[in-house]
N, C-alpha and C positions, 0 to 999 in steps of 0.2 A: 763638440766631439772628444776632445782631449780629457774633459772632465768625466764623460761617460766611460772613456776608457779606464781611467784612473778608479772610478767607483767600482768597475767590474773586476779590476785586478784587487782591490782591497776587500771585496767580497770573496774572492777565491782564496786569499791569504787568510781571512777570519774563519772561514769554512775549514780550512785544513785538509787533512786527508788521514786516514787510519790506516796503521800497519799491523793492525791484528788481523790473524787469518779468519776466515769464515768459519762458524760453528757448523758443522756438519754431524747431525747425530746418526749414530750407526743403527741399522736394524736391530729390533730387540734381540738378543742371543738366546731366545727361547722358542719353543714350537708355537704355532698359531693357535692351537686349542690346547685343553688340558688333557692329560692321560686318560685313556679309557680302558676298561677292562672290568673285571668282576668287581675290583675293589672301588670303581668310580662311579658306577650307575650313571652312564652318559644320559643326560636329558635332551630337551628339544634346544638346538642351537639358536638362542635368542639373546639379544644384549641385555646386560644386567642394568636395570634403572639405577639411576643416581639415589643412592640411600642415605638416609639421616640415621641416628641412632635410634629415634623414636619409631622408625619403620621396622627395626629389628629388636628392640627391647620395647615390647608393647605393654608391659606392666605398669600402671601409673605410678606405683610405689618406687620402682626403679628408676622410672623419668624423673621423679621428684628428687631423688638422691642425686642423679646425674646433673641435673639442672644445679643443685646447690654446689656440687663439685666444681663445675665450670665456673662458677663464680667466686668460690673460696679457696680453691685448692693453691698452695703456694708454689709447688713446681710449675703450674701453669701461668701463675703470675710472674715468675722468674723468666719464663719462656717468652712472655709478652713484652717484658721490659726489655728483653734482648732484641726483639723485632723493633721495638720503639728506637733504641740506640742505633741498630743498623740503618734505620730508614733516616734518621738524622745525619748519620756519617754520608748517607748518599747524597743527602741535600747539600752538605758541606762540600763534597767533591764537585756537584753540579755548579755550585756558586763560583767555583774556581775557574770556570770557563768564562766568566764575564769581567769586565772591568770594575776595579774596587775605586769607588768615588768618594773623596773626602773633602772636607771643608775645614779652613783654618783662620782665624783673625788674629790681630795683635795690636797693640797699643802701647806707645813709650813716650817719655817726657824727659829732657834733658836740659839743665840749666847750669851752664859752667861757671859763670859769674855770681850766680846767687842774686842777681839784680831783678829777678822776675822777667827776664827777657828770653827766657829757654825756648826750645823748639820742641813740636810735637810730632810723631810718626804713627800713622794709622794704616793698617792693611787689612784686606778680605780677599782670601784666595780660596778657588775651589777647583776640582778637576780630577783626572784620572791618576789615582797615587801608583797603580801597579796593575800591569795588564800584560801577559804573556801571549804572543802570537801562537796559536796552537797549529802550526804548520804541519806537524807530522802526527797529530792525534795524540799526544801524550795524555793532555787534560781530558779529551773526550773518552779516551780508553779507560782512564782512572775513574771517571764518573760512571761508565759501563760497568766496570769490575766491581765497584761498590754497591751499585744497583742491583746487580746479579747477586752480589754477597747477601744483600737485604732480603731479595726474594728467596734466597737458600735458607736465611734464619728464619724467614716466615713459614716456609715448608717444615723446618725442623720443630717449630712450635706446634703445627698441626700434627706431627708426629707424636709429640707430648700429650695433645689434647685426645688424640685416636687412643694412644696407650691408657690414658686415665679413664676414659670410658669403658674400655675393654676390662682393665684391672678392677674397676668398680663392679662391674657385672660378674666378674669371677668371684669377687669376695662375697657379693650378694648370694650367688648360688651355692657358695662353700658353706656359708651360715645355714642355708637350708639342709645341706646334706649332713652337717655335723648335728643338727638338730634332730634328723632322722638315726643318726649313729647313737646319739645320746638315749633316744627312745629304745633302740635295740639294746643297749647296754642295760637300760633299766628293767626291760622286759626278761632279759638274761638273768639279772640278778634276783629278780622276784621269783623266777622259776627255780633258781638255784637255792634260795632260802627254802622253798617248800621242800626241795629234795634233802636238804640239810635237816629239816624237821622231821621229815618221814623216815630218813635212814636213821636218824638218832633214836626215833621210836623203834625201828626194827633192830638196832643194836640193843636197846634196853629190853627187848623181848627176846633176845638170844637168836634173832633170825639173821642178822647181817653181820658181818666182820667189822672190826673197826676201820679197816683200809677204806671201806665203802664210805663211812663218814669222812675220813680224812680227804678222800678225792671229791666228795661232794663240796666240802669246805674250800678245797682248792679253786673249784669253778665258781663259787661264789666271791671269793677274794679277787680272781681275775676279773670278774663282772663289776664289783665295786671299784677296782682299779681303773677300768674302762669309763666307768660313769665319771670319775675324777677328771680323766683325760678329756672327756668329750666336753666337760663343763669349762675347762681350760680352753679348749679350742674354740668354743663359741665366744667366749669372752674375748679371744685373741682375734677372731673374725669382726666382731663387733668394733674393737679397737682399730684394726686396719680399714674398715669402711669410715670410721670417725675421721682417721688421718687422711683418707682420699677425698672425702667431703670437705675437709678443712675446717669443719665446725661441728658443734654437738648435733646429735641427731635424734630424730623421734623414733623410738623403738618399734612404733607400730608400722613403720615402713619396711621393718625386716620380715623375711618369709618364715613361716611356721614350718615348713618342710620342703624337701625337694620337689615333691608333688606339686606344691604352691609356686614353685619357680619354672619349671619345664613350660607351661603353656605361655608364659609371658616373654619367652625369648624364641624368636621364628628362626626357622631353617631358611638357608638360601639356597637358590639354584645353582646346578653345578654346570649348565651348559652355557658358560661365559667365555668370549674370545678372551686370549690373554693379553690383549692391547690394553685391558683395563688396568693392568700393573702400572701403566705409564701415568695413572691419577694417583698412586700411592704417594704420601707425602715424602718417604725417604728417597724414592726414584727421583720425585720433582726436586728435591734438595740437591741431589747427586747431579742432575741436569743442569741447576742453576751453578753450581760448583765449577762444571765444566765450562760453562759460557763465561765466568769470570776468569777462570785460567786463560782462556783465549784472549781476552782483553788485557790481561796481565802481559802476554806476550807482546801486544801492541805497545804498551808502556815501555817495556825494555827494549824494544826496537827504536822506538823514538828518542830514547836517552843516547842512541848512537850519532844523532844529529845535533846541530847547534840549538841554542835556546835563544829567543828574541824577545825582548821586553820593551814596552813603550811606556812612557808618563807624559803626561800634560797636564799644564797648570793654566788658569786665567783668572785675573782678580783685579783688583782696585788698590791703589796706594797712593796716600796724600799725607802731607804735613799738616793738614787741620782737617778735623772730623766733618766740617760743614762741606769741605769740598772734595769728599771721599768718592763720590759718585759722579764728578765731573768727567767731561769727555776726556780730558788730558791724564786722568789718574788711571784709566784702563790699561792693563799690560798682560801679556799672555807668552808662554813658553811651552815648548815641545822637546821630547827627546826620545831617544832609544838606545839599548845596548844589547849586544850579542855576546854569547860566551859558548866556547867549545872545548872539549877536552882533547888535546892532540895526542896524548899517551897514558894509557893507564895500566900497561901490562896485561891488557885482554880483560879487565874486569867488566866492562861493559857487554862484551861479546858473551862472557861467561854468564852474565845475567841473563841474556836471551835464551841460552841453552838451558839455564835453570828453569826458566818459565816454560820452555816447551816440554821439558822432562816433568814439570808439575802438571801440565795439560795431559800428557800422556797417562800419569797416574789418576787424573781426575776422570779420563775417559774409562779406563779400566775400573774405576770405583762406580761409575755410571752403569756399566754393563754388568758388574757383580750385583749391584742393588737389584737389577731386574732379575737376574737368575736367582738371587735369593729370594725375592717376592714370588717369583714362579714356584721355588720349592716350597715355601711355606704354605702358599694356596694348594699345591698339590698334595701335600701331606694332609692338610685339614680335610680335602675332598676324599683322600683315601679312608680316613677314618669315618667320615660322613656316610661313604658308600657301605660300610660293614655295621655301622654301630647298631643299626636296628636289629640285626641279626644277633648281635652280642647281648643287647638287652632283652630280647625275647630268650635266649639261652640261660641268661642269668635269673630271669623271671622263673624259668622252669626249673632251674637247679634248686631255687629257694623253696619253691613248692614241693619239689621231691624230698629235699633235706627236712621241710616240716613234717612232711608225712612219715618219713623214717623216723624221725625223733620220737613222733606220737606212737607209732607201733612198736618201736623197740622199748620205750618207757613200758607200754602196756604188756609185753613180753617179759620184761624185767620183773613187774609187779606179779605176773603169772608164774614166775620161778621158771620161765624157759630161757631166758638170755642173762648174761652177767651183768652186774652194776657198771663194769667198764665199757660194756657195748651201749648201754644208754648214755653214758657220759660222752663217749666218741660220736654219738648221733647229735648230741646237745652241742658239742663243739662244731661239727660239721654245720649245723643249722646256723650258729652264731657266724662262722666264716661266710657262708653263703649269703645270708642277709646282707653283712657288709660289702661283699662283692657285689650283690645287686645295687645297692646304694653308689658304690664306685663306678659302675658301668653307667648308671643313669646320670651321674655327674658329668662323666666324660663326654655323653651325649650333647649336655648344655654347653660345656667346655669347648666342645669343637664347633658349636654353632658360633660362639663368641670368637673363637680363633679365627673363623672364615671370615666373619666381619672385620677383623682387626688385619688379616691377611690382605683383603682386598683393598683396605684403605679406602672405603666408599663414603666416608661420612660427608655428606653434602654441606654441613654446618661449619666444616673446618677451613673454609676459603675465607680469603679477605683480599682486599685491593693491593695493587703494587704500589710500591714507593714512587 
């Protein structure tokens, strides 16, 4: 009976207790659904399925580049290395909850007279070298804090991964758009060269003034400058893609135009409950930071109480190696010590207050992360709700500008309109075509931004340490 009581008491002492407050997550400080109205195009209220980047970026060429980036990108490798380090630290903290067991052995020989009648001494000992009774949960909370910090670091790596996929998709789309802008600049330059040729002929024939020729040459020079700029932009887009991929790329994986990009980037539904934001990597990271801050309070509180450590050794000692393991050579010892700070000018109590303040900051960061995520998704939905009208209007503007340019040029050649009117029409057409490409690119970028804002990449998860 006495032995059972002692075992029960020992179990209770070893189990200890935790002085950390319970982590209570607040209700998300955002509405339960996305905003509605003309800008948002409310759709059916159905749960958004778990998404992988392959379900959003359906073009096989882009998927190929993303796969290469996930394998080679250096920023992602740094993030994964940080996760590995955080997991290792969590294992170190967890190991501190268990006894450290060591073994030592020794042998010595002494002969004071030098006559060969010396004596030997042999020993072999093993046991608990250091073990702290975690009566107040300091070690348990330290392990919990490091575990949650590791989980937060893992979530941060998923943020890096998600950003990498989105940035690569944006760079890929920009390459297609810049290819279109180069084609527009080349078409404009070709038309300007023809205008210069015709205007010079009219000047030589005494029909057109010299100002018409100089104005036509200005349009040509502007178009040629745009060609050079767009060639630079294409090269820079390719350099960015290569950097994100982390290796050289096959140029056949690059899109020929924006029309080659748009079908390969799918649109996402708007009717999704805002609770999905709790799966965003940055929100998950903030949650684990909050949990780690709660555990830190338990550590600080435990430091207010005494520390109790135990040691124990058992082993064999003999003056002859042959009799080292005889019954009489066995010996054991056990001991313990306790320490407590009596007066520290309030340092430990201030440590508790500091961890509470850090917990409050972590709570505010958690709520702020949710609110920021909600705003980013709502902004993307606002653009998605109106972008189709903008694309239609931009296309209509380009069509009207092209027709105006054709008619104005015919009227100029017929002597009805001035050459300046024809040049203005050409400038308007150039601006309209560039604006149409910009609007089409915005449509694609909005789809990418929504994927990134929702944080729904199912391939980003991994196991907890």
